C-alpha positions as CSV (number, residue, x, y, z in Angstrom):
1,M,89.6,118.7,85.9
2,I,91.1,121.4,89.3
3,A,88.8,124.2,90.1
4,E,91.0,125.3,92.3
5,N,94.1,127.8,92.2
6,D,95.4,126.3,95.7
7,P,98.9,125.4,94.3
8,E,99.1,122.3,97.7
9,E,95.9,121.2,96.8
10,Q,96.7,120.6,93.0
11,E,99.6,118.5,94.0
12,K,97.5,116.4,96.8
13,R,95.3,115.8,93.8
14,I,97.9,115.2,90.7
15,K,100.0,112.7,94.0
16,Y,96.2,111.0,94.1
17,N,95.3,110.5,90.6
18,D,99.0,109.0,89.9
19,L,98.8,106.6,93.1
20,V,95.1,105.6,91.7
21,A,96.6,105.0,88.3
22,N,99.9,103.1,89.1
23,A,97.1,100.9,91.6
24,V,95.0,99.9,88.2
25,I,98.3,99.2,86.2
26,F,99.5,97.0,89.0
27,Q,96.1,95.3,88.9
28,N,96.0,94.7,85.5
29,V,99.8,93.2,85.5
30,I,98.4,90.6,88.4
31,D,95.3,89.8,86.0
32,I,97.8,89.5,82.6
33,T,100.2,87.4,85.0
34,L,97.1,84.6,85.8
35,I,95.6,84.6,82.5
36,L,99.2,83.7,80.8
37,R,99.6,81.0,83.8
38,D,95.8,79.5,82.8
39,L,96.7,79.5,79.4
40,I,99.5,77.5,79.9
41,K,98.3,75.1,82.5
42,E,95.5,74.9,79.7
43,G,98.2,73.5,77.6
44,H,98.2,76.9,75.1
45,T,101.7,77.8,73.6
46,L,102.5,81.5,74.3
47,F,104.9,82.6,72.1
48,R,107.9,85.7,73.4
49,N,106.1,88.1,70.5
50,D,102.6,87.7,71.9
51,V,103.4,88.5,75.1
52,E,105.4,91.5,74.5
53,A,103.1,92.9,73.0
54,L,100.4,92.8,75.9
55,S,100.9,96.3,78.0
56,P,99.3,97.0,81.2
57,Y,99.2,100.6,80.8
58,L,96.4,100.9,77.8
59,T,96.2,104.5,76.9
60,K,93.9,104.3,72.9
61,H,91.4,104.9,74.7
62,V,92.3,107.5,76.4
63,K,91.4,111.7,75.9
64,L,94.2,113.5,77.0
65,Y,93.0,116.8,75.9
66,T,89.3,117.9,75.8
């Protein structure tokens, strides 16, 4: 929640939140990639449909309007 009514402060906070969200998504991509590589090394077969279902941007647990 942004309590201040200062447009510059609000914009700074929104940009910061975007930066943090992008960093989390990027880290998720790295983690998923490393795990998939480990699975391949262990001899598991990966199917395109299964990998396509993965997402670094999970939103099911996010409550946007509370």
